[in-house]
N, C-alpha and C positions, 0 to 999 in steps of 0.2 A: 743708524747711518753715521758715518764719520766724515771728516773733511778729506779723507783720502779719495772719496768719490764725489767731491764737491762739484767738479766741472761737469761730470755726467749728470748729477742731480740738478744742477742749474739748468742744463739743456732740457731735461725732461720736464721740469716744473715750468719753464718758460713756454714750452710747446703746449703743455696742458692749459696754461693760463690763456694763451692766444686762442686755443680751440674752445674756450668757454667751459672746460671741465672743472677748473678751479676758479673760484671767485674771490676768496679771501687771502690767497697767498700773496704776501707783499702789499696787502690792501691798506695797512695802517702805517705805512712809512711816513706819510705826511703828518701824522699825529705826533711824531717825535720832533721836538725842538732841539736843534743842535746848539751847542754852546759856541758863540763866536769867539775867535782869538782875541779880539780887542775888548777890554773890560768896559769901554764906554759905548760899545755897540748896543743898540736897543733891540729888545725882543718882545714878542707878544706872549703874555703869560696866560695860563689856563683860565684865569678869571676874567679875561678880556682886557686887562690893563696892559700898558706898555712900559717896560722898565729897562734900565741899562743892565748889562750882564752883572755888574758889580752889585746893584741894588737887589736883583733877584737872588743872587747867591746868599745874601745876608738873611733872607727869609726862608731858605731851604733847610730841611731837617738834616741832621748829621747822619753819617753812615753808622750803623750799629757796629760796636767793637766786637772783636773776636780774638780770644787768646787761648784757643783750644790746645795748643802745644803745651803751655804751662799748666793748664787745668788737668790734662791727661797725665802728664808727668808727675804732678803732685799727688794725684789719686793713686798712681802706681807706687809711688814712694811710701805713702801711708799704708797701702795694702801690703807692701813688702815687709814693713816693720811689724804690722799686726800678724802677718803670716809667720814671721820669724819667732815672735813671742809665743804664738800658739804651738809651733813646732818644738820649742824648748820645753813647754809644759807637757806635750805628748811624750817626748823622749825622757822626761823625768830628770833633766839636768838641774839638780838641786842647787848647784853652786851659783848659777846665774838666774834661776827662775824667780827669786824675789824681785830682782831688778826688772826682768821682762814683764812680770805681773804688774808692777808699778807703772811701766811704760804704757801697756795697752789699756789699763784702767784710766790713766791720765788722758790718753787719746779719746777714750769713750766719754769721759767727763767733759772734756773741752767740746767735743762734737755735740753732745746732748745740750749742754748749757748754751753754746753759741747759737744753736738753731731753735731751741724751744724755750728760751728764757722769757720771751714776750708772752708766750702761752702760760708759763708758770706765774707771771705777775698777774695776768688776767684771772687765773684760777684762784689765786690767793685773795684778790679783791672781791671776787664774786662769791666764794664759798668759805673762805677762812678768815673773815674779818674779825671775828670774836676770839679766835684761837691762835692765829698766826699773825705776827706783825708784818706790815707791808715790806715787800722786797725793795732793795735800792733801785732807783730808776736806771742807773748805769753801773756797769761793772768795770773794773780796771782793764786796761789794754784793749778796750773796745769789745770785750767778750760779751756775748749776748746779742750782738747786732748782726751776726751772720757773716761778718767780713773776714774773720779769721779762717773759718772753714769753708767759706763760700766757694773758693777756687776748687777745693777738694770735692765738694758735693757736686759741682758742675762737671768735674772730671769723671766722677762715677756715673753721672747721668749719661755722659757721652759713651762710656764704655758698656753700660748695662741696659740702657733704655732703648727699646725698639719701638718706633712709632711709624707704622706703615702709612697711616693717613697723612702725617706730616711730611714724610718723604715724598709721597705721591703729589702733594700740593706743590712742593718745590719743583718736581719734575714737570708737572703740568704748566707751571709758570714759564719755565725755560722753553718748553716746546711751543707754547703759544707765542712767546716773543719772537722766536726764530721764524716760525711759519708766517706770522702776520707782518713781519718786517722784511720778508723776502730773503732770508739767509738760507742758502741751500745746504743746511745741516740740521738734522733732526735729533741732536743729542739731548737727552733728558738730564744730563749732568755736564753742563758746559765747563770747560777748563781753559786755562790761559794758553797752553800749548796748542790746543785745537783751534782757538780763536786766532792766534798769531799765524798759524799755518794757513788758515782761511784767508786772512788779509794778504799774506805774501803771495798766495796762489792767484788772488784776484788782480794783482799788479802785473802778472806775466802776460806776454802777448799770446795771441792765438788761443784764447780760451773763451768760454761762454759766461764768465763771471763779470759782473759789473765791478769796477774797482771800488774797494772799500777803504782805500787810503785817501780819505777826504773827511771833512768835518762831519758830514751826515753819515758816511759809511762807518767811521770809527764809533760814532754815537750809537748806531744800530748794534754793533758788536758789543759795546759796553752795556747797553740795555739788556741784551741777551744774557750776559754774564751776571748782571745785577738782578735779573728777574727773580731767581730763587731767593736771594737775600731780601728783596722787597716783599715777596710773598710771605716768607716766614716771619719777618719782623712786623708784618701787618697783623698777625694773629697770635704771636708768642713773644714773651719778654726777652728771650735770648735765642741766639742762633745755635742750632744743633746740626741740621742737615746741610745748610748752605754755608758758603765761605766767601766773604767779601774780598779776601786776599787774591782770589782768582783774577779779578779785574785789575788789581794792582800789578800782579804778575804779568798780565797781558801787556800793559804799557811798558813794563821793564823789558819784556822779550822783544817788543818792537824796537826799543831804543838800542838793544844789543844785537839786533839782527843785521847781517851783512846784505840781506836782500831788500832792505828798506832804506831809502835815501833819508838821511837825517833832516835834510831841509824840508821834507814833507811832514815832519813831526814838529809842529809849532810849539809844542809843550816840552820839547827835548831838553833835558837837564834842568828844568824848572820845577822844583818840588811843589810850590804853591799852585802852579798851573795844573799839574797832575792831580793834586788834591781837589781843586775846583772842578775839574773835568769828571772825576769819579763821583763827587757829590751831585753834580748835575745829572749824570747818568742814572744814579740811584733814584733820584726824584722822578725822572722820566719813566723809569721802569715801574715805579709805584703808581704813577698816574695811569699808565697803560693798563695795568692789571686791575685797578679800581674801576676803570671805565668798562672793562669787559669781564667783570668778576663772575658773572653767571656762566660764561663759556669756559673760563678757567676751572671753575668748580665742576662743571660737567666732565672735563678732561680728567680731573683728579679722581672723580668718582669711578670713571672707567678704569683708570690705572689701579685703583685700590682693589678692584675685583680680581686682579692678578692675571687676567687673560687678554688684556687689551693689547693691540698691535699699533704700529704707526698709523695704519689705515683707519683704525677705530678713532684715533685722536684727530686725524684729518677730518673724519666724518663729523666729529663734534664741532670743529671750527666751521666747517662748511654747512653745517646744519642739514646733513643728508638724512 
């Protein structure tokens, strides 16, 4: 379901909620703490303490970084160079083959050394004490730390690695957040455009949507966008399936939209306020998923089976 049908979906879900058919739709809205516009405003924290907005922000985790464009482009460049060298050898171009052989051997040497130098040092210490002198602790230019080829390796992981379980976990997190926060959109892969359209539609007159152009409404949408990021970073050291830039893009689309009054966006034009809002939303998404991890896991398992429908995911949340 997409936000093109958000008004109809909102009407259907509201009716089902009133009739008692759905118990959990929108049931966790009050568990989300909105970030007040005033830095000195006090909020109640999950541990029961009360802090100012500023003090709470200082203790929140940072949003995981993501540089997939650079990683993929670097991986493609290296693959192109190696492919060119291999083609030269296959065609038997003897004039330049010595150079291309040197290039791909150099790439191979750097890649192996940068990623396996620590293992080599361990092997020498453990098995070659009497025959091989110990390797240097550090190599020039940071070689051996994984930093030189790290971007390329991550790029190849994005291009070649297929992790269905990981993908389904992110989709389950997005679905659970949207459903329990009362957002009439069951997208398993939330994006900035869809979120911006949803907010814009909610501000129009004569519709069944509650306005999302408020502190709480925007926080719910941001939590939905950040839910896959929070889920993936909870279990893995790097982001592959989720993208934190969708939440950034959502705020940018709101600021650039002609359908949104700029005076309703208290963070408009303030980079620090936007950064704080995203950090707050990421933390709220993380807390929501941790509190309901068993349900999210159940949704992910159903999605992993490959035959789950939206109704199956609703059943998991409603415990049917």
